[in-house]
N, C-alpha and C positions, 0 to 999 in steps of 0.2 A: 044474681042469677047463677044457677048451678051450671058448672062447665059440662058441655056435651062431650061424651066419650068420643075419642078419635079412633077411627078404624083405619088400619094400615093401607088398604087398597084405596080408600077414599082420600086419605091424606096425600098419597102419591099420584092420585088421578090415574090409576093403573088402567082403568077401562079405556080412557082416551089414548094412553100410550100404546097399549097392547093391540088396540084396534086401528092403529095408525099406519099399518103396512098394507099397501094395496098394489101388489106386483102387476105390471102391465101384462105380463105373459099369463097371468091367472084369469084374465078376462075371458068371457065366453067366446068360443071360436078359436082361441089361441092354444098353443101347446105349452103347458106350464114349464118354466125353467126353474129348476130347484134352487140354483144359487142366487136368483134375483132377491129372494128373501134376505139372504146374508148381505147382499149389496145394499139394500135399503136400510137394514138395521145398523150397519156400520156407519153409514152416512148420517143417519139420525143421531147416533151416538156422538159423532163429530160435532154436529150442530149444537147438541146439548152442552158439550164441553166448551165450545166457542162461547156459548151464553154465559157459562160460569167464569171463563177467563175475562170476558167483558165486564162482568159483575165485579170481579176483583180489581181490574184496571180502573174502572170508573171510581171505585172507592179510593184508590191510591191517588188518582187525579184530584178528587175532592179534597183530600188531605193536603196535598202539595200546593193546591191553588188557593189556600186560605190566605187572607191579607197579611196575617202575621203567624208564621209557623215557628214554634219553639223547637229548635233542633235537639234540645236536651229533654224533650218530653217523650213519653212512651209512644207518641204517634209515629216517630221515625222507625221505631222497632216494628210497629204495625205495618208500615210501608214495606219494609224488608221482608216481613213474614208473609204478607199477601203476594208479593212478587215471587217469592220462593215457591209458593203454592202454584203460581202460574207456570213456573219452570217444571214442577212435578207433573202438572196436567199435560204440558207439551210433550213430556217424555212418554206419557200414556198414549198420546196421539200417534207418536212414532211407532210404538209397540203394536198398535191396532192394525198396522199394515201387515204384520205377520198373519193375522187372521184373514185379511183380505186376500193374501197370497195363497191361501189354501184353495182358492178358486183358480182354475186353469183358464188359459186363453179361450179354449173351445167352450168352456162353461159360460164365459162372459159373452161370447158371440151368440149364444142361445137367446139372449134378450137385448143385446146392445142396441140394435137398430130401432128397437121400440122406445128408447129413451130420448131420441132426437126431438128438439134441440136442447133438452135438459143437459146440464153439465155442472160439475163442481165449480166451474168458473163463475157460476151464478150464485155462489154463496155470498150473499150480501153481508152476513155476519163477519166473515173472514176479512173482507175488504174494510168493514167498519173497524175491526180490531187493528188492522195495519195503520189506518188513519189515526186511531186513538194513540197508538204507540208513537207515531211521528213520521210515517211514510207519506210524503207529500205527493200530490198528483203529478207535479213536474218531474219527480224522481222515478215514476213508474215506467215499467217497460210496456210497450203496446198501449199507449194512452188512448188511441183511437178505438181500441177494442174494449177498454176498461169497463165501461158501463153499457155498452151497446146491446148486451144480451139480457139486461135487467128491466124489470117493471119500474114505472115511474116512482111508485111509493118506496121501492128499495133504493133507487138512486137518491131520493130525498134523504133517506136515513144516512147514507154514506156522506152526502154533501154536508149534512148537519154536523157529522162527526169531524169532517175536515175543517169546519169553521171554528170548532172549539180548540182550547189549548191542549196540545198533545203532551204526552209524557216526556218526549224529548225537550220540548220548550220549557216545561216545568223543572226538569232536571238541570237544564242550562241555567235557569234563574236561581235555582238552589245552589249550584256551584259558584255562581257569581257573587253570592252573599257570603261566601266563606271568609271568616274574619281573620284568618291566620296569615294570609299572604297579601299584604298591601303592595301597591305598586313600587314604593321605595325599596321594600324588602326584595321584591323580585328583580329589580334592576341590579341590586348588589349580588343577589344569589345567582343570577343567570350566568355570569362569567365563571364563577366557581363551579357551577354545574357543568358547563361546556368543557372546562379544564379536566373534569373527571371522566369525560368520555374517552373511549379507546380511540387510537389514531384513525382506524378504519371508519369509525362512526362519525368522525368530525367532518367527513365529506358530506354529511347530511345537514350541514349548518344552514343551508338555504331553506330546507324543509322545516327545520326547527324554527327559523324566523317567521315563516308564514303561519305557523301554528301558534306561536307564543308571543311574538312581538306585536304589541298593540298598534304600532305604526305601519305594520304590513297589512295589505288588503286581506279581508276575510274571505272573499270569493263567495262561493255558494255553501259554505260550511254552516252546519246547524248549531255548532257549539262555538261560542265566542272565544276570543283569545284569553280573556280572564277566566272563563269556565275551563278551558283546556289546561291553563296553568294550575288551577285548583285541583283538577282531576289528577294531573300528573303528580302533584304534591301528595295527594292522598295515596296514590299507588306506591310512591317511593317511601313514604314514612308511615305506612299502615300499621306498623308495630306499636305506635303510640296509642294509648287507650282512647283518646278523643277521636281518633281516625279509624278505629276498628269498624264501627257501624257504617260510616260513609263508604269504606272500602267494600264492605259486604254488599251495599246497594249497587255500587258500580259493577262489581263482579257478577251480580245477578242480572243486571241489564245485558251484559255481554253473553251470559248463559241463555237468556231469552233469544237473542239472535242466533246463538249456536244451535239451540233446539229447533227453532224455525227453519234453520238451514238443514238440519238433519231430516226434518219432516219433508222438506221440499226434495232433498236428495233421494230419500226412499220413495217418494211419490214418482219422481222421474223414472227411477229404475223399474217400478211397478208398471208404469204406463208403457215403457218400452217393451217389457215382458208381455204385457197383455195385448197391445195393439200395434207394436212395432213402430213404423213410420206413418201410420194412418193419421188422418185428420181427426181431432177430437169431436165428440158428439155435439159440442156447442159451436164448432166451426173454427176453433183455434188450431194452431199447428201441432198440437199435442205435446209430445216430449220436447220439441224444439222451443216452444213457448215457455215451458216450465224451466228449461235450462237457462234461458235468457233472463227470466224473472228471478231465479235463484241468485244469479250473479249480481243483479242490480238492487234487489230489495233488502239489503242489510240495513237495518234501521240505526243501530248504534255503532256503525263502523268507525266513526271518528274517535270514539272511546277506545276501540280495539287498536287503532293506529298509534295510540299513545304508548303501547307496549314497545314500539320502536325506540323509545327514549328512556327505557328503564336501564339502570346501570347497576353494577356490582354493589351489594350492600357495603362492602369494605371500602368502597370509594365514594360513598355518599358524603357530600359536604356536611359538616357538623352544624347543627342549628344553634342559634344563639340561646343562652340560658333563659332569657325572658320568654322565648317562644316555647321551649320544651316544658317550662312550668305550666303553660296554658294547655299543652297537649296531654298532660298527665293528670292523675287524680289529685285533688286538692287535699292536703293533710289537715 
């Protein structure tokens, strides 16, 4: 069969997209609020970007969740590449707030009351994304309010995401498989590493034990002791060729948290500027809720905490020759 010509507007479904803005203030009998169109389009753009981020994260999860993943295959480069794309999109989400802030508080008040009880808190895609990344229900701020404003079908989508293997769980499993640090090696290396710490840092020995000693209780941590040891090893010896890509992956995970934090911070400032201390349209405490959520909803914080254990390159314990050979290119 002959291929049918593709027309730009049809391919992008532009008629559906362009006709998808229906401001409440434009309804008959209302006084049109000019900035409501901007408000709608920005939030539609956010949801489209959330969809793309979910598309990328789902593809990464599918790769990492394979029964046997070859770390030396191009798939790991694909994982890093797609997560880097997620970071870039998150930066765009932060920048979009600049456009939103061209709307003044009085402009917003022209239509704000017409939105009740609709709220950004009802974005099921964002909650689904947090669950896919690894934010557990038990870790959420305001659990009683978490799904109270959502329709049942949206709650079901989020609950399904929470039941699947998250990116955090898959990264933990990937780190646990790391072949370079066996338990005997670590038990020998641990004391040499501690000896390399500055005197002031040795006061953190108890914290070090809880994170890296397999005999110590793990508590509520998402990363196991073995995974933490592997992650620290990657961070400390990332200059070796075999550890370059693993370090990029860990660094990108930290950057995802960083950009989500930036987005939340900018959102808080915008909300305070627009509505002050008022209650949100969805019934939340507004800026107060956002602040508490920002402090609690860091997903890869345990990886970030490992930076507490980094030491001067000049003091790094020398690795045995048989290990450095495995970490370099084979001649």
